[in-house]
N, C-alpha and C positions, 0 to 999 in steps of 0.2 A: 928335656921334653919327653924322651922315651920312658924315663922312670915314672913320670907323671901319668902317661898313658897306661903303663903296666899296673900302677897302683889303682887307677880308675877301673881297669879291666878286672883286677882281683876283687875290688870292692863290689862291683856289679855281679861278679860270679858268686861271691859270698851271699849277697842279698837274694839272688835267685835260688841258691841252695837252701837258705833259711826259709824262704817263702814256701818251698816244697815240703818242708818239715812242719809247717804250722798247721793250723786248724783246717786249712783247705785240703791238705793231703791226708786222707783218712787212713790209708794203708790197708784197707780191706777190699776184697774183690767182690764182684757181683755174686759169685758163688757163696761167699760168706754171708751176704745179705739174704740171698735166697734160702739159706738154711733156716732162717727165722720166719720167713713169709709163709702164711697159711693160717688155717683154723687149728687152735690148740684147745683140747678139752682137759680141764683140771681133773686129775686123778685124786688129788688132795690139794687143798688150799684153805688156810684158815687165817682170817684177818682178826686181830684182837686190838682193843683200845683200852688203855689204862688212863683213867681220868682223875687220879689223885684221891685224896681223902673225901669220901662222900660223893664223889662224882659218878655219873652214869656210865660205868664201863660197859663194853659190849664186845661180842664176837660175831663174826659172819663167816659161815662155811660156804665156800664157792665151789666145792666139789661137784662135778658134773656140768658146770657152766662152761661155755665156750668163749674164748677170747680170739679175736681176729687180729693178725698182724699183717699190715699191708705196706708195700714199698712207699716211702716218701721221697724226699729229694736227697740225692747223694747217698750217704750212708745212714739216712734216717729211716726208721720204720714207725708206723702209727698203730697203736693198740686201741682196739675198741672192745669193751666188755659191756654186755647189755647195750643200752643206748645212752648210758649216763656216765661212762668212764672212758675218757679219751686221753691217752698218754703218748707223748713223743719219745722215742728211744733213738740212740745213736749206736750203731753196730761198731764196737771199738776193737774187735778182734774176730777171728774165725769162730770163736765159741762164746763170745760175750757181747751183750747189748745192755746199755745203761740208760735210765730215764733222764730226760732233760727237765729238771725240776721246774723251770719257769713255765713249761707247757704241760704240766701234770696235775690235773685235778680229777678226782673221781667222786661221783655221787652214788652211794649205795643205800639201799633200803634195809634198815636194821629194825626188827620188831615193829614194822609199820611206819617207822620214822625215817625220813631222808637225811642222811649224814654226808656232808661234804668232807672229803679227805684231800688235804694238800700233800702230794707225794714229795718227800725230800730225797728219797733214793729208791730205786727199784732196779734190780739186776736180773736179767734173763741169761741163763747159761745152757747151751746145748753143744754136745760134741758130735752128735750123729745126725742132727736135723730131724729127729723123730721123738726124742724125749727131752724135756726141758725142766730145769729147776728154776724156781722164782724166789726172790727174797726182796721184801719191800719195807719201807719205813716212811712215816709221815706224821701229820698232826690232824686233829679234827676238833670241831666245836671251837673254832677261832683260836687254835693253839692250846686249848685247855687239856686236850687228851693226846697221849702219845700212841701212835698206831704202828703195829708191826705185823708182818705176815710172811709166810713161806709155804712152799708146796711144790708139787710136781704136775706136769702136763704132758699129754701125748698128742702129737700131730695127727689130725684127722685127714686121711688121704682121700683123694677123689672129690674134693670140694672145689668150688669155683676159685677160691683164693689160694689153693695149694700150689706152690711153685715147684713141687717135687723134692724129694729127699736126695741127698748125695749118694 
């Protein structure tokens, strides 16, 4: 009987340990999340779409635009760019946040035309909480176009959403 209790205890201990390592335990601190929260102005950011042979390729320069990152639930942050781009990110480390593709659609106006972009990946990286690099990929025009982009942004201090730099 004692061996059976010990095995049950070990099994329960293992399950508890594994539960802590799963998706519920993000491994990031509030300070890690706060590093991302705030208003970020693009110093450079170019979105390009390649739509294949004869397709309407486009580019969109976002330099000078401001994206807002706000705390969501747990380790999630919510990006808003203009009023038409809303992307959910998960802070995965002290320096990196990645988009949640299922919650990532952006609508951008390109040459007077509204283009919906389904984000397949978007990574935000900051080591100091003041400068950030961005890299994204996705599709547009119902998957006919491949969209890529990258750039740099600087945190705007003294704004309502600024959580303060480290």
